[in-house]
Each structure stands twice: as structure tokens, then as C-alpha cells.
N, C-alpha and C positions, 0 to 999 in steps of 0.2 A: 763430509767433514763438518759443514755448518750444522748438519742434523745433530751430530754428537756435541759440537761446541755449544750450541744454544741450549741443548738439554742439560749440559754441565752447568752453564750459567744460571739456568732456572733453578737447579737443585742446590748449587753452592751458595747463591746469593738471594734466592727466593725473589727473583725479579718478576714483576707482573708483566703480562703480555707476551712473554717468551714462549708460552705454551702453543701459540699459533704456529710455531716452526715445526711442531710435531704433526700437524695436519697434512695429509697427502695433497689435498686440493691446493693449499697455500704454497707448498713447495713445488707443485707442478706449475703453477702460475709463475713463480719466481724463476723456475728453470727455463720456461719459455722466454721470458724477458731477458734473462742472462744470455741465452743462446743467440737471441737477436742482437744484443749489444756486442757480443764477441764477434759475430759475423760482420757487423758494421765497422768494428774497430780493426780487425785483422784482415778483412777482405781487401781493402785498397792496398795494404802493405804487401800482401802476397801477390796480388795482381801486378803491382809495380816491380816486385822482385822477379817474377816469372818473365815479364817483358824484358827486363834488363838482361836476364840470362838467356833470352831468346828461346824459352821453352814453350813452343807453340804447336798447335794442332795442324795437321796436314789435311787440306780439303779432299774429299772423296772424288776421284776422277769421274766416276759414273754419275755424279751429281753436279758436275761443273756447269751444265747447261740448265740446271733446275734451280729456281728460286735464287737465293743469295749465297749459295754454298761456296762460290768462287771467292767471296769476300771473307769467308771464315778462316781461310788459311792464315796461320800465324797467330790466331787468337790463343792466349795462354790456356794451358790445360793443367791437369793435376790440381784443379780447384777443390777436389774432394778433401784436401787438407783443411780447408776452411770449414767444411761441413763436419768433419771428424772432430776438430777442436771445439766447434760450437755445440756438438752433441755430448762429447765426453767430459768436458770441463764442468758444465752445469750438472751433469749426472753425478760426478764425484763430489761436487759442492753440496748439492741439495738432497741426494738420495742416501739411503742407508747402505753404505758400501760393504757392510757385512752380510747383507741379504744375498742369498745364493742366486736368486733370479737375476739380480742386478749384476753380480759378478759374471754370470754366464753370458748375458747380453753384451756386456762390455768386452768379454773375451771374443765373442763372435765379431763384433764391430772392429776391434783392433786387429784380430787375426786376418779377416778377409780384407780389411783396409791395407794391411801389409802386403798381401798377395797382389792387390790391385796397384799399390804403389810400385812394387817391383816391376810389374808389367808396364806401367807408364814410364818408369825410369829407363827401362831397356829400349822403349820405343822412341821417346822424345829426347833423351839425353845421350844414350849410347847409339841412337839412330839404327836400331835393329828393327826392321820393317814389321815383323810379326810380334815383337815384344817377347813376353814370356811364353814359351812353347805351351800349347794347349794342355798337354798331358801333365806338365808341371803345375799348371794352374789348378787342374783337377785334383792333383795330389794335395795341394794346400786346402782346397775346399773339403775334401774327404777327411783330412786330418782334423779340421775344426769340427766337422760333423761327428766324427768318432768321439771326440772329447765331450761334446755336449750330450750326444745320445748316450754315451757310456756313463756319464755322471748321473743322468736322470734314471737310467736303467738299473745301475748297481748301487747307487747311493740316494734312494728316494728320501731317506730320513734327513738328508741335508736341507730339504725344502720344508716339509712340515708333515705331521702325522696324517693330515687329510690328503696329502699328495701321494702317500705311500700306496694307497689302495688303487690309484688311477695312474701310476707312473707310465704305463705303456698304453694307456687308453686315450681316446679322443672323443670329442663331442660330435654327434651327427646332426648337421643343420636341419631345421624344420621337423625334428623328431624330439619328443619329450621322453626323458628317462631312458634313452637308447644311446649306448656308447659302443664304439668299435675298438677292439683290442688288437694292437699290432703284434703283441706277444714277442716271440724271439726275433721278429723282423723289425722291431722298433728302431734299433740303431741304424740299419740300412735305410729305413724310412726317413729318419732325421737327416742322414747324409744326402739323400735324394732331394729333400725339401730345401735344405740350405744351398745346395749346388744349383738347383733349378731356379730358385728365387733370385739368387745373386746374379746368375747369367741372364735371367729375364729382365731385370732392371738395367743390366748392362746393354742389352739389345734395344731397350726403349730409349736409351740416352742418345738420341740422334737429332733432336730438334731443340732449339733454344727453350729452356724452361720445362720441357716435357717430362723428363724423368723426375726431377726434383719436386715439381708441383704435384705429380701423382703420388709420389712417396709421402709428401706432407699430408695429403688428403687421407691416405691409408693410415698414417701415423695418428692422426686425430681420432679416427674411428677406433684404433687399437688402444688409445689412451682411455677411452670410455670403457672398452671391454675389459682392459686390465683392472680398472678401478672397481667395476662391479664384480669381477671374478674374485678379487681379494677382499671384498667387503661382505661380511657374513649376512647382513640384513638384506642387501640387494641380491646376493646370490640365492638366498632362500626365497625371496620374492619372485625372482625370475626362474627359479627351479633349475639352476645350473650348479656345476661342481664348484664348491668354495675352495680356493687355493690360498691358504693363509700366507700372507707375505707377498703375493703377486701384485697387490696394489702399488708396491714400490716401483714396479715397472711403469706406472703412470708418469713418474718423474722423467724417466728415460724417453717415453713417447712424447711428452710435452717438450722436452729439449729438442727432440727430432723435428717436431712441428716448427719450433722457433728457428732451428738451424735451416730448415727447408725454406721458410719465408725469407730469412736473411740471405741465403745463397741465391734465391730467386731474384732478389734485388739486383744482383750482378749478372745473373744467367738468363734473365728474360730478354726477349728479342729487342735489339741486336745484342747478343751475348758479349760481355766483357771477359768472360772466363768460362771454360768448360770443366765439368766435374772429373772427367777421366775415369779410368777403372778404379782409381783410388777411392772415389766416392761411390760409384755405381755398384761395385761388388760388395762393399761394406754395407751400404744401405739395403740392397736386395737381401743379403744374408740376414740383416737385422730384422726385416719384416718377416722373413720365414722363421727366424729364431723366436720372435715374439709369439707367433702363432703356435710354435712347438711348446713353448714354456707355459702358455695359458690353455693348452689342450684344445686349440681351435684350428687344427691343421686343415680340416676339410672346408674351412671358410676361405682359404687362400684363393681358390679359383674365382670366388665371388668378389672378395675385397680387392684382390689383385687382378681383376678382370682385364684391365688394360695390359698389364705385363703378360698375362696368359695369352691374350689375343696376339700380341706382338711375337711371342715365342712360337705360337702355333702357326703363324703366317710364314715364319722362316722354315719350320719343319715341313709344312705342306708344300711350300715353293720348291725346296730342295728335293723332297721326296718325289713330287710329281715330275719335276724336270728329269731326274734320273730314270724314273719309270718309263716316261715317253721316249727318252733317248735310247733306252735298252730295247723298247718295243719297235720303234720306228726309225731309229738312227738319228733322230733330230729331237733335241729336248724342247719341250713346250713349257712356258711359264704361265701359271694361273694368274699371278699378279704382275703388274708392270715392274715392280721391284719390292723386295722385302728388306727389313721388317715393314709392317703394315703402314707406318706413318710415311715412309718413302713412296709407297704406292699412291697415296693421296696427293703427295707432292707432284708425282708424275702426271696425275690427272689435272693438275693446274691449280690446286688449292694453295693459298699462301700458308707458310708454316705457322703463323700466328693464329690463323683460323683453325688449323688442324689441332694445335695445342689447346686452344680454348674449348673446342668440342670434346677433346679427350678429357679435359678437366671436368666438363659437365657430366660425362659418362662416369668418370671416377667418383664424383660426388654421389650420383645416383646409386652406384654399386656400394658405396660406403653406407648409405642409408638402408639399402636392402640388407647388408650384412648385419647392421645393428637391429633391424627388424626381425631377423631370424630368432632372436631371443624371446619374442612374444608370439610370432606366427609359427606355432608348432602344434 
């Protein structure tokens, strides 16, 4: 909105200095600051409202004797509403909302946020222990994936002429001028990526500040990648596919960084509020969606290494337990508990130390991800 308003002011009244509002870098910085301010303003209001309505999280029984989890019972949840507001409002204000990349990432965020909100609503307000039944949650994730994948597959001209030649292709990390074409399997691949990443962040959201902090780190790296992918000069220098218009996603990523920092203010240990599925499903899907839109799907296991490890720990734990139970009649656990962060809690590490170390690993993975553009 401000993007078009300032452009109109500049043209209509020939006002000096308003040209700065057309620069992606300036609008990205403005989006970060706006997201932070929104978080700080509405955060206390939503926390107070959730406490008044007694909308709180239940402590996990299996963690009652571990760390401070017994003290977490009753902490307000559904804090993803703060994150979503702090991401979407700056994006609408500062980005070109007619840009198809921006429209799709907003669709992913709102759509998966709605699925997560429904799950939280059923769990904490309607007191349904399992919340939204798993298969219905999958239906929502698949529907969003179909819309995004189908739009890119069937309407590549909505993006740019440069996008048309690579609409089903993706970049191969550490390889120069080599691309992988999903072909007719592109839409199923998009569905899988959005579903996997949204669930992966949801699994990671188990310690104070863990999920939101790692999302913010990944978002910062994606902001850089989106900018260079949409900039013809940088794209040519780095020898990557130039996606005209993709630099507008930098504003969204910058807003996500600001929203992550703002929410971390309240979610750091000891947490005043939890994100809930409202935030985790939306943010996980957003990370996957960004990688899909800028043709960097194969970078997800590196950039989202923390989320990948957390998901893998659950798969391995459940798979090995079922296998040993079938073979010997007694299930054996490889980890003390899954996801991975709870395993380290069971080993006696304080959750703040676990979260800090995961942050360090996430930063290293973000650096490696950006280094792939030159190490080829």
C-alpha cells in the first residue's frame, strides 16, 4: 500500500526524496522495524487477553519431571496471532502487493495459519485433546500446496518471462549450471515440501524460543537469497537463475525476521506465551514456500537443518521402536525421547543451553547455505 501511495505522491507532486520508497532494501528495513513495533504493541494486549480467557497450554505429562515443564502449564498459547500480524501487516504496507510472489507467500502464510488456528482452537478452547484430526490437517496442507504448485506449473507467465523456462526446475546446490526438473511431479513435490516444512517447525516448537529463533535465522538467510535472485546484476555475478520480481519477497522475509525477534521478546525463557500451531504451521510452510518460489528447494535440508534433524529424530525413534517391538516383542528407543531437543533435556541439559546451541548450529547452517552460491 505505501509502495503505491509513495509512488503516486512522487509522480503527482514531484516530491523530492520519495524515490527511496521504491528501493527494496529501504522497504525491507522499514518492514523489519514495523514488524518489531507491531509485536511490541499487540504482544502484551494478546497475552493479557489470552490469560483473561484462560487460554493456556497443558504441560506434557512425560516431561513433568524434566526441567521446568511443570511450570509451563497455563502459559497462554495461540501466540502465533502476534507473529502473523507482525508479518502480514508490514508485508501489505511495504511490499508490492500486486507481485505474484508476494501474493502466493501471503496465501501460504494465511492458509496454513488458519489450519493451525483451527487446531489450537479445538485443543485449548473446545478442550478436544487431539485438536484437529491429523487427516484433516493434512487436507488443508495439501490444498494450499495444490494451489501454489498449480499456479506455478500452469501459469508461469504470471511471474515473469524468465520464470517461464524454469517453472518446474530447481537449483542443485554446489553445482554450477545444473538444474533438476521435477516435470509432471512438480505439484506433488510442492505439496510434500509445504507439508513437511510446516510439520517440521511444529515439531521443533517444544522449548522456549527454539522454533521462533531458528525461523528468524533462516528468514534472514532467505532475505539475502531472495534479493540476489531478483536482482539481475547479482544473479548474473553469482551465475544463478534471475527471477524477475522475486526480490519483493525480501520485504516479506525482513518482516518475518522482525516478527521473529519481536515474538522472541515474549517467548524467550521463561516464556510468557507460546506460538501454538497457529504460528508454527504458518511459519514452517512459509519457509518451504519461499524456497519453492525462488527455486531453492534442495537447500531446505541445509538451511532448515535443525527442523530436518528434529523431524528425522521422530521418524527414526518411532520406526525403530515399531521394528524392535515386532522383532522381539519389546520396543526399544534409540533416543531417551523425541523430538531431539527433548532427548537433550532428558540428558540433563537446561533448555536455555539447548536453545542457544541450536541457534549456533542454525547460524552455521545459514552461512553454509549462502556459501553454496559461490562454492560450486
